[in-house]
C-alpha positions in Angstrom: 74.5 98.8 80.2 77.6 97.9 82.2 81.4 99.3 81.1 84.9 98.9 80.7 87.5 100.7 80.5 91.1 99.5 79.2 94.1 101.7 79.9 96.8 100.2 77.7 99.0 99.9 74.5 98.1 99.8 71.0 99.3 97.2 68.5 98.5 97.3 65.1 98.0 93.9 65.1 94.7 94.2 66.6 95.9 91.0 68.7 96.8 92.0 72.1 96.6 95.4 74.1 93.6 98.0 74.0 92.4 96.7 70.8 92.0 93.1 72.2 90.3 94.2 75.1 87.8 96.2 73.3 86.7 92.7 71.5 87.1 90.5 74.3 84.2 93.5 76.2 82.2 93.3 73.4 82.2 90.1 73.4 81.4 89.1 76.4 78.4 91.8 76.5 79.9 95.2 78.6 81.1 98.0 76.6 84.6 99.3 76.3 85.9 102.3 77.0 89.7 102.6 76.1 92.7 105.1 77.0 96.0 104.4 74.9 99.0 104.6 77.2 101.3 103.5 74.9 102.1 103.5 70.9 103.6 100.4 69.6 105.4 98.8 66.6 104.6 95.3 66.3 103.1 91.9 64.4 103.0 88.3 65.1 106.6 88.0 65.4 106.9 90.7 68.2 107.5 93.8 69.7 110.0 96.1 67.1 109.3 99.8 69.1 106.9 101.8 71.9 106.4 105.7 72.4 104.7 105.9 75.5 102.1 108.4 75.7 103.3 111.7 77.5 101.7 111.6 81.1 99.6 114.5 80.7 98.0 113.3 78.0 96.7 110.1 79.3 95.7 112.3 82.5 94.0 114.6 79.7 92.1 111.3 78.3 90.8 109.8 82.0 89.5 113.2 83.6 87.9 114.7 80.0 86.2 110.9 80.1 85.3 110.5 83.9 84.3 113.7 84.1 81.5 112.0 81.5 81.5 108.9 82.3 82.0 105.8 85.0 83.1 102.3 84.5 82.0 99.8 86.5 85.7 97.7 86.3 88.6 99.1 85.0 91.7 97.1 83.4 95.7 98.7 83.1 97.9 97.2 80.9 101.0 98.6 79.3 102.2 101.1 81.5 105.7 101.7 80.2 107.1 104.9 81.9 107.3 105.8 85.9 105.3 108.7 84.8 102.7 106.8 83.1 101.9 105.2 86.3 101.3 107.8 89.0 99.4 109.4 86.0 97.3 106.6 86.2 97.8 106.2 90.2 96.6 109.9 90.5 93.7 109.6 88.5 92.5 106.2 90.7 92.1 108.2 93.5 90.6 111.2 92.2 88.0 109.0 90.9 87.6 106.5 93.2 87.4 104.2 90.7 87.2 100.2 91.8 87.2 96.7 90.3 91.3 97.7 89.2 92.4 94.6 87.0 96.6 94.7 86.2 97.8 92.5 83.7 101.4 93.8 84.7 103.4 93.6 81.5 106.6 93.4 81.7 108.0 91.3 78.5 106.8 90.5 75.7 106.2 86.6 73.8 109.7 87.7 71.7 111.2 89.1 74.7 111.5 93.1 74.1 111.2 94.7 77.8 107.7 96.4 78.1 108.2 98.5 81.4 111.6 100.4 82.4 112.3 99.1 86.1 111.3 102.2 88.2 107.8 101.9 86.0 107.8 98.3 87.8 108.7 99.2 91.2 105.8 102.0 90.7 103.1 99.8 89.5 104.2 97.7 92.8 103.9 100.7 95.0 101.2 103.1 93.7 99.3 100.6 91.2 98.8 97.1 93.6 96.9 98.5 96.7 94.0 99.4 94.4 94.0 96.2 92.3 90.9 93.9 93.1 93.1 91.6 90.5 96.6 91.1 89.3 97.1 88.6 86.8 100.6 88.2 86.2 102.1 85.8 84.5 104.9 83.5 86.3 108.0 85.2 84.6 106.1 88.7 85.4 105.3 87.2 89.0 109.0 86.0 89.1 110.3 89.4 88.3 108.4 91.3 90.8 108.4 88.7 93.8 112.2 87.7 93.7 110.5 84.0 93.5 112.2 81.9 91.3 109.1 79.9 89.1 109.8 76.3 88.5 106.2 74.7 89.3 102.9 75.2 91.3 104.8 76.1 94.7 106.5 78.3 93.8 104.1 80.0 92.0 101.7 79.8 95.2 105.0 81.1 97.1 105.5 84.6 95.0 101.0 84.9 94.7 101.5 85.4 98.9 104.7 87.3 98.4 102.2 89.4 95.5 99.7 89.8 98.0 101.4 91.4 100.7 102.0 94.2 98.8 98.1 95.5 98.7 96.3 93.3 96.0 93.1 92.0 97.0 93.5 89.0 94.6 96.2 87.9 92.6 96.2 84.8 89.7 99.1 84.0 88.9 98.7 82.2 85.7 100.8 79.1 84.7 100.9 78.8 80.9 104.6 78.7 80.6 104.6 76.1 82.7 105.8 73.1 80.4 104.2 70.5 81.8 100.6 72.0 82.8 98.7 74.9 82.7 97.5 75.8 86.1 96.5 79.1 87.0 97.1 79.4 90.8 94.2 81.8 92.4 95.3 83.7 95.8 93.1 85.7 97.3 93.8 84.7 101.4 93.0 80.9 100.5 94.2 78.9 97.6 92.2 78.0 94.8 93.3 76.7 91.2 92.2 77.0 87.9 92.7 74.5 85.3 93.1 74.0 81.4 94.4 72.0 79.1 98.1 72.1 77.8 97.5 73.6 73.9 100.5 73.5 72.0 102.2 76.9 69.7 102.3 79.8 70.1 99.7 82.8 70.9 99.1 86.4 71.1 97.5 88.5 73.2 96.5 85.3 75.9 97.5 87.6 79.3 95.5 91.0 77.5 92.5 89.0 77.2 92.2 86.5 80.3 92.5 90.3 82.4 89.9 91.6 80.3 87.3 88.9 80.5 88.2 88.9 84.5 87.7 92.4 84.1 84.6 92.0 82.0 83.0 90.0 84.1 83.5 91.8 87.6 81.7 94.8 85.4 78.6 93.0 85.7 78.4 92.2 89.1 81.1 88.5 89.7 83.2 88.5 92.5 87.0 88.2 91.6 86.8 84.2 91.9 83.7 83.9 89.6 85.3 86.1 87.4 88.4 84.3 87.1 87.0 81.5 87.2 84.5 82.6 84.1 87.1 84.0 82.4 89.5 80.8 82.3 86.3 79.7 80.5 86.5 81.9 78.0 90.0 81.9 77.4 90.0 77.6 76.9 87.3 78.7 74.3 89.1 81.3 72.8 92.6 78.7 71.9 89.8 76.4 69.8 89.0 79.6 67.6 93.1 80.8 67.4 94.0 81.2 63.5 97.4 81.8 61.8 97.5 84.3 59.6 101.0 86.1 60.2 104.8 84.1 60.4 104.6 83.7 64.3 101.9 83.7 67.0 98.4 82.7 65.7 95.6 85.2 66.9 92.4 84.5 68.7 88.7 84.9 67.3 86.1 86.1 70.3 
């Protein structure tokens, strides 16, 4: 059975973070492994507080796990502290991990900062060069690249800039665009992943999309094929969402 590892934050609502990743892995027929990088206090209305896991304990979790089981793909989510980024980067090198996907979590939907300034720089320098795919949304892509994104042309410019940081493939997700929802995939050539614009607020969309890409990579697909399949997966997931809390909808996958 193919295996995928998520290194991500703990979400009590189960809608994002490692819980969401594990649900996606399971639904796509991939065995899920998980290492917790941060503890959060959050619900469907937003993130209230974050407690980063000590970097040495992240290394311990990974070392013990990887000495026994090697995943076919790895998804990285919230790495709040610079020390945690360095710890994960060191493990990637030590164990020669492949099919790395990172969702560079910087801001929550409610505007909460989810990564320290030094952590973002460290992710760009120490994680991106190992990545098969990076999946920033337009806000994250703008923050990291310095390109102010208002339209698809700006997304393309940001994608080119981000690829220069070393990632093999870049997907700038466009769900936050006002008029359309188009994800720009760049691997030296541009490809466009289109979906229907759906109104409302949804919890964990970035986590689930990147987790789906990870699962499809683990199953042996190319990055572009994995992205297309993940887009189809998300289009179906939106149709099965439900409201149970006070704000954002959750996914029933």
